[in-house]
Backbone bond lengths (Angstrom), bond angles and torsions (degrees), N, CA, C in turn:
res aa  C-N    CA-C-N  psi(-1)  N-CA   C-N-CA  omega(-1)  CA-C   N-CA-C  phi
1 M - - - 1.453 - - 1.528 108.50 -
2 K 1.343 115.51 134.00 1.464 121.66 179.38 1.526 109.22 -130.72
3 T 1.313 116.11 135.98 1.456 121.63 172.40 1.520 107.56 -99.39
4 I 1.330 115.60 127.08 1.460 122.74 -174.15 1.524 110.00 -113.98
5 G 1.318 116.33 134.00 1.455 122.83 169.79 1.517 107.78 -102.85
6 L 1.308 117.91 132.74 1.466 122.02 -176.16 1.521 109.82 -127.91
7 L 1.337 115.52 126.98 1.454 120.43 175.91 1.515 109.79 -146.22
8 S 1.312 114.94 170.47 1.458 121.94 -177.86 1.518 108.50 -158.28
9 D 1.300 115.15 165.84 1.465 122.20 170.66 1.528 112.79 50.03
10 T 1.328 115.34 51.97 1.457 120.70 176.10 1.527 110.93 -75.47
11 H 1.316 117.40 -27.99 1.471 121.84 177.89 1.530 111.70 48.39
12 N 1.330 115.16 44.82 1.469 124.05 177.13 1.531 113.51 67.24
13 S 1.320 116.62 28.31 1.459 120.81 176.94 1.518 108.46 -137.53
14 L 1.322 116.46 123.95 1.458 120.15 179.99 1.516 109.47 -135.57
15 D 1.301 116.24 109.19 1.458 122.88 179.79 1.530 108.99 -72.18
16 D 1.325 116.84 135.77 1.464 121.42 178.37 1.529 112.30 -59.47
17 K 1.326 117.37 -23.32 1.463 119.64 177.94 1.526 111.38 -64.50
18 F 1.334 117.29 -30.40 1.464 119.63 174.35 1.529 110.24 -69.15
19 L 1.323 116.85 -39.69 1.465 119.55 177.26 1.528 110.33 -62.52
20 N 1.322 117.71 -39.41 1.472 120.66 176.01 1.523 110.62 -62.72
21 F 1.329 116.61 -41.22 1.463 122.17 178.23 1.533 111.04 -60.94
22 F 1.331 116.22 -34.44 1.473 122.18 -178.62 1.532 113.48 -90.83
23 A 1.320 118.47 6.04 1.466 121.47 -173.28 1.526 113.68 -54.54
24 N 1.322 118.59 -37.28 1.468 120.85 -177.84 1.530 112.60 -96.17
25 C 1.322 117.89 11.22 1.463 120.75 -178.80 1.525 111.51 -79.21
26 D 1.319 115.13 147.60 1.461 121.08 174.53 1.522 111.23 -84.99
27 E 1.332 116.71 -30.91 1.456 122.72 -179.83 1.517 108.69 -145.60
28 I 1.336 114.73 157.61 1.455 121.45 169.95 1.517 107.42 -120.28
29 W 1.323 115.70 137.30 1.464 122.18 174.10 1.518 107.70 -113.63
30 H 1.332 115.69 134.49 1.470 120.99 179.12 1.524 107.61 -121.21
31 A 1.322 116.60 121.12 1.466 122.07 -174.60 1.530 112.91 -92.82
32 G 1.321 116.96 34.73 1.457 121.07 169.92 1.510 116.37 97.45
33 D 1.333 113.77 163.74 1.464 124.75 -171.80 1.524 110.19 63.01
34 F 1.340 114.21 56.10 1.465 120.50 173.34 1.531 109.53 -59.16
35 G 1.325 115.60 -45.03 1.462 121.20 -175.25 1.508 111.29 106.02
36 T 1.322 117.03 -50.21 1.465 122.38 174.36 1.524 108.93 -149.62
37 L 1.314 114.45 159.54 1.460 119.68 175.34 1.535 110.17 -67.39
38 D 1.335 117.44 -29.19 1.466 120.40 177.32 1.521 111.39 -59.78
39 L 1.329 117.20 -39.97 1.457 119.84 178.31 1.533 110.25 -66.18
40 A 1.325 116.76 -42.18 1.468 120.19 176.93 1.529 110.34 -60.84
41 D 1.325 116.64 -40.76 1.471 120.68 178.69 1.530 110.99 -63.93
42 K 1.331 116.54 -38.85 1.473 120.00 177.68 1.527 109.96 -59.97
43 L 1.327 116.48 -43.69 1.465 120.10 178.61 1.527 111.75 -66.68
44 S 1.328 116.46 -44.23 1.472 119.36 -176.91 1.527 112.26 -70.25
45 N 1.329 117.45 -23.58 1.466 120.35 173.87 1.531 111.47 -77.90
46 F 1.316 116.38 -20.63 1.465 122.44 179.43 1.527 111.61 -83.97
47 K 1.319 116.78 -47.41 1.469 124.00 -178.77 1.527 108.62 -149.40
48 P 1.328 118.20 158.62 1.468 119.42 172.21 1.529 109.57 -55.27
49 L 1.325 116.28 135.63 1.464 122.01 -171.73 1.521 110.96 -124.01
50 R 1.325 115.63 134.46 1.464 122.91 167.78 1.519 105.36 -118.68
51 G 1.321 116.69 137.57 1.448 117.99 -178.88 1.509 112.81 -158.96
52 V 1.311 114.46 167.12 1.464 122.95 174.73 1.522 107.05 -128.79
53 Y 1.325 115.54 154.19 1.465 117.22 177.17 1.523 110.04 -80.66
54 G 1.324 114.17 156.25 1.450 121.05 177.45 1.514 111.06 -113.81
55 N 1.304 116.06 179.62 1.460 121.06 -174.35 1.522 113.69 -66.72
56 I 1.341 119.52 -20.59 1.466 119.81 179.23 1.530 112.22 -96.83
57 D 1.318 117.94 -5.32 1.460 120.70 -176.42 1.526 111.57 -74.97
58 D 1.335 115.46 141.12 1.458 121.22 -176.25 1.530 111.48 -82.16
59 Y 1.319 115.05 178.62 1.467 120.56 -175.62 1.520 111.74 -63.76
60 K 1.341 118.96 -31.12 1.471 120.98 179.13 1.526 110.09 -63.19
61 T 1.316 116.02 -45.01 1.465 120.54 178.80 1.526 110.08 -66.11
62 R 1.329 117.10 -38.28 1.465 121.49 -178.79 1.528 112.33 -70.10
63 L 1.322 117.09 -20.68 1.471 119.99 175.11 1.526 111.51 -74.78
64 V 1.329 116.66 -26.31 1.469 121.66 -177.55 1.529 112.13 -96.25
65 Y 1.331 116.14 -40.40 1.465 120.88 -175.91 1.526 110.05 -113.09
66 P 1.336 117.23 134.61 1.466 120.73 -178.05 1.533 112.57 -79.36
67 E 1.308 115.37 172.08 1.468 120.53 176.14 1.528 110.93 -70.38
68 T 1.319 116.62 -37.14 1.462 121.91 178.64 1.522 109.22 -133.98
69 Q 1.307 115.23 156.60 1.470 121.13 171.60 1.516 108.04 -135.54
70 R 1.323 113.94 139.81 1.472 121.02 173.76 1.516 105.88 -130.71
71 F 1.316 116.38 125.78 1.460 120.33 -177.83 1.517 109.82 -154.27
72 T 1.317 115.20 165.51 1.461 121.90 175.33 1.515 107.78 -116.93
73 I 1.311 115.50 132.61 1.466 121.84 175.89 1.525 106.18 -129.00
74 E 1.343 115.47 131.36 1.462 119.87 -168.51 1.540 105.69 54.87
75 N 1.325 118.91 -121.94 1.468 121.46 176.54 1.527 111.38 -115.44
76 V 1.332 116.26 30.91 1.456 120.99 -175.10 1.530 109.91 -116.88
77 D 1.332 115.20 125.42 1.462 123.49 176.24 1.531 108.15 -83.59
78 V 1.339 116.65 127.55 1.466 122.21 -175.88 1.525 109.19 -124.80
79 F 1.323 115.48 135.79 1.465 121.73 171.71 1.525 107.70 -123.08
80 M 1.347 116.41 132.30 1.459 121.69 -178.44 1.529 110.24 -128.46
81 I 1.328 115.85 134.79 1.457 124.17 177.20 1.532 106.95 -150.95
82 H 1.326 117.71 149.61 1.468 118.47 -178.35 1.530 111.33 -71.91
83 I 1.321 116.99 -57.44 1.466 120.53 -178.60 1.524 108.06 -96.20
84 G 1.328 115.48 98.12 1.455 119.83 -174.36 1.509 115.36 -121.11
85 G 1.322 117.16 -31.77 1.460 120.38 -177.81 1.518 112.23 85.57
86 Y 1.319 114.76 -154.15 1.464 121.36 -177.56 1.527 107.79 -154.59
87 P 1.334 118.29 171.53 1.463 119.93 -174.74 1.527 113.26 -49.56
88 G 1.323 114.26 128.03 1.453 121.44 -178.66 1.518 113.74 85.39
89 K 1.317 118.09 -12.06 1.474 122.82 -176.79 1.529 111.12 -139.71
90 Y 1.332 117.45 43.15 1.458 120.63 -179.16 1.523 111.88 -77.53
91 S 1.344 115.42 151.99 1.462 120.09 171.62 1.527 108.24 -67.95
92 V 1.316 116.86 163.14 1.463 121.17 -178.62 1.531 110.85 -59.24
93 K 1.332 117.51 -47.68 1.473 120.70 -179.37 1.524 111.48 -62.09
94 A 1.307 116.47 -43.08 1.464 120.16 179.87 1.523 111.10 -64.66
95 R 1.305 116.66 -43.47 1.472 120.63 -178.83 1.530 111.02 -61.25
96 E 1.322 117.05 -38.89 1.466 119.88 179.08 1.525 111.56 -62.58
97 V 1.324 116.65 -42.76 1.466 120.78 177.94 1.522 110.00 -64.40
98 L 1.314 116.57 -46.23 1.461 120.72 -178.00 1.526 111.50 -63.61
99 K 1.325 117.04 -37.91 1.473 120.16 -179.62 1.523 112.41 -69.90
100 T 1.333 117.28 -34.89 1.463 119.52 -174.82 1.522 113.55 -92.25
101 A 1.327 117.73 -37.27 1.467 120.89 -177.61 1.526 109.17 -154.95
102 P 1.321 117.79 78.47 1.464 119.60 -176.54 1.527 112.37 -64.03
103 P 1.332 117.33 133.21 1.461 121.11 176.53 1.523 110.77 -82.12
104 K 1.309 116.29 168.29 1.468 119.90 174.57 1.538 109.74 -76.12
105 I 1.357 116.54 -37.23 1.463 121.15 175.06 1.520 108.45 -121.28
106 F 1.329 116.06 128.00 1.455 123.59 175.55 1.531 107.08 -112.76
107 V 1.348 116.77 115.53 1.461 122.27 -176.16 1.520 109.45 -110.35
108 C 1.323 116.04 134.32 1.465 120.95 174.44 1.523 109.17 -149.00
109 G 1.318 115.36 174.24 1.456 122.52 177.92 1.515 108.70 -135.50
110 H 1.328 116.39 -134.09 1.462 126.81 170.10 1.526 114.96 78.00
111 S 1.306 119.69 -44.23 1.467 121.38 -172.93 1.531 113.48 -75.16
112 H 1.338 116.73 -19.37 1.465 123.63 -174.59 1.534 111.72 67.15
113 I 1.325 116.84 12.39 1.459 122.30 -179.65 1.525 109.17 -114.55
114 L 1.324 116.78 118.81 1.458 121.14 178.35 1.525 109.26 -66.65
115 K 1.333 115.40 125.06 1.468 120.93 175.70 1.520 108.31 -144.78
116 V 1.306 115.88 133.08 1.457 122.67 169.95 1.515 105.19 -131.53
117 M 1.330 115.57 116.38 1.462 119.18 -177.29 1.522 109.93 -150.11
118 Y 1.302 115.04 151.22 1.457 120.55 179.61 1.524 109.21 -94.42
119 D 1.330 116.11 129.64 1.464 121.41 177.45 1.520 108.09 -95.92
120 E 1.319 116.44 104.96 1.462 122.66 -179.10 1.532 111.47 -60.62
121 K 1.316 117.07 -38.84 1.462 121.58 -175.83 1.529 111.45 -60.53
122 Y 1.332 117.06 -43.50 1.466 120.91 -176.27 1.522 113.50 -105.29
123 G 1.312 117.55 -6.26 1.465 120.43 179.95 1.517 112.54 67.77
124 S 1.338 117.26 33.67 1.456 122.25 -177.12 1.538 110.56 -118.11
125 L 1.321 114.81 142.01 1.454 120.62 170.70 1.526 106.79 -87.63
126 V 1.320 116.83 115.41 1.460 122.89 -178.16 1.528 107.91 -92.05
127 M 1.342 116.06 124.51 1.467 120.89 -177.57 1.518 110.11 -127.62
128 N 1.312 116.04 118.61 1.457 122.79 171.86 1.524 105.84 -122.92
129 P 1.343 117.63 114.42 1.465 119.37 -175.36 1.518 115.06 -76.82
130 G 1.331 117.76 1.99 1.461 120.11 -176.28 1.517 109.95 78.70
131 A 1.306 117.90 -153.84 1.465 122.38 -177.51 1.522 110.58 -115.46
132 A 1.328 115.97 128.55 1.459 121.05 177.97 1.529 111.86 -90.64
133 G 1.327 116.83 -17.11 1.456 120.73 -177.53 1.518 113.32 -90.80
134 W 1.325 114.51 -179.22 1.460 121.93 -177.17 1.514 112.85 -84.58
135 Y 1.329 117.56 -26.85 1.456 121.49 -173.79 1.530 111.12 -72.10
136 G 1.328 117.62 137.44 1.457 122.01 175.83 1.517 112.25 118.47
137 Q 1.314 115.20 -177.45 1.463 121.96 -176.12 1.526 113.51 -99.12
138 Q 1.337 117.77 1.72 1.462 120.07 -176.49 1.522 111.34 -59.71
139 V 1.313 115.37 146.27 1.459 121.80 -179.27 1.522 110.52 -78.05
140 K 1.321 117.28 -37.11 1.461 123.21 -179.83 1.527 108.71 -126.35
141 R 1.334 115.91 152.51 1.466 121.31 170.69 1.523 106.25 -93.22
142 T 1.318 117.20 132.59 1.463 119.89 -169.25 1.526 112.83 -135.33
143 A 1.315 114.97 157.11 1.460 124.49 173.35 1.528 107.26 -153.57
144 L 1.326 115.29 163.06 1.467 121.68 -178.82 1.523 110.77 -122.72
145 K 1.313 115.18 157.60 1.458 122.59 172.12 1.521 106.81 -142.96
146 F 1.328 116.75 139.10 1.461 120.37 -179.78 1.520 109.15 -156.54
147 I 1.317 114.95 169.78 1.466 121.76 -178.87 1.517 109.06 -114.77
148 I 1.326 114.57 137.31 1.464 121.87 169.71 1.524 106.17 -113.16
149 S 1.315 115.66 120.74 1.459 121.87 -179.40 1.519 107.64 -129.72
150 G 1.331 116.42 106.94 1.458 119.75 -174.45 1.513 108.70 64.90
151 S 1.339 116.14 -115.77 1.468 119.66 176.91 1.532 111.60 -107.38
152 D 1.333 116.86 7.97 1.465 121.55 -179.94 1.526 111.55 -92.61
153 I 1.310 115.61 141.60 1.460 123.56 174.08 1.523 105.25 -117.59
154 K 1.338 117.61 120.66 1.461 118.85 -171.32 1.526 112.13 -150.75
155 D 1.315 114.47 173.35 1.462 124.06 173.00 1.531 112.96 56.19
156 L 1.313 116.00 47.99 1.466 121.60 178.52 1.522 110.37 -67.95
157 E 1.337 115.38 130.95 1.463 121.79 175.57 1.520 108.47 -125.35
158 I 1.317 115.51 147.72 1.458 122.66 177.73 1.519 108.86 -115.62
159 C 1.321 116.70 134.76 1.452 121.95 171.00 1.527 106.95 -108.82
160 E 1.327 116.09 120.86 1.461 121.79 178.00 1.522 108.55 -117.38
161 L 1.322 114.78 128.55 1.461 120.57 176.59 1.531 108.10 -120.70
162 P 1.316 116.79 147.56 1.460 117.81 179.03 1.524 112.07 -64.81
163 R 1.296 115.66 153.87 1.459 121.21 179.15 1.508 109.16 -91.46
């Protein structure tokens, strides 16, 4: 069993309240737009970190974090990309992955809009944690936490902070 903290679009801003929310997590996943490598380092010094770079991330961040990640945790196949979209509106790269080998969890960021929805067509749970940082038009800053146990994904929690 693993407890996962999921965030995106920090844009070089990380509220300590998110770190408190992630205190019992085994890993943190960041779906891009760290803002700086220093912010990524802060997260990776706090908990084991998996992440992808986003469209605003500089070359230093892109040297450490890939554009996409595909991995298995417990018995769950996960695909992560920053610009991914959502059912019916996927990016070209995301759609190609979903058409050829759909994961059980599809993680993306970029939109700054928290969405968790099941895609019936591909059999994937689509998770976008919204934006944890200050930059953007989002009304709330958000992050997710959930448990992966074997092949089960459960106990989803949302952390919302005022903007």
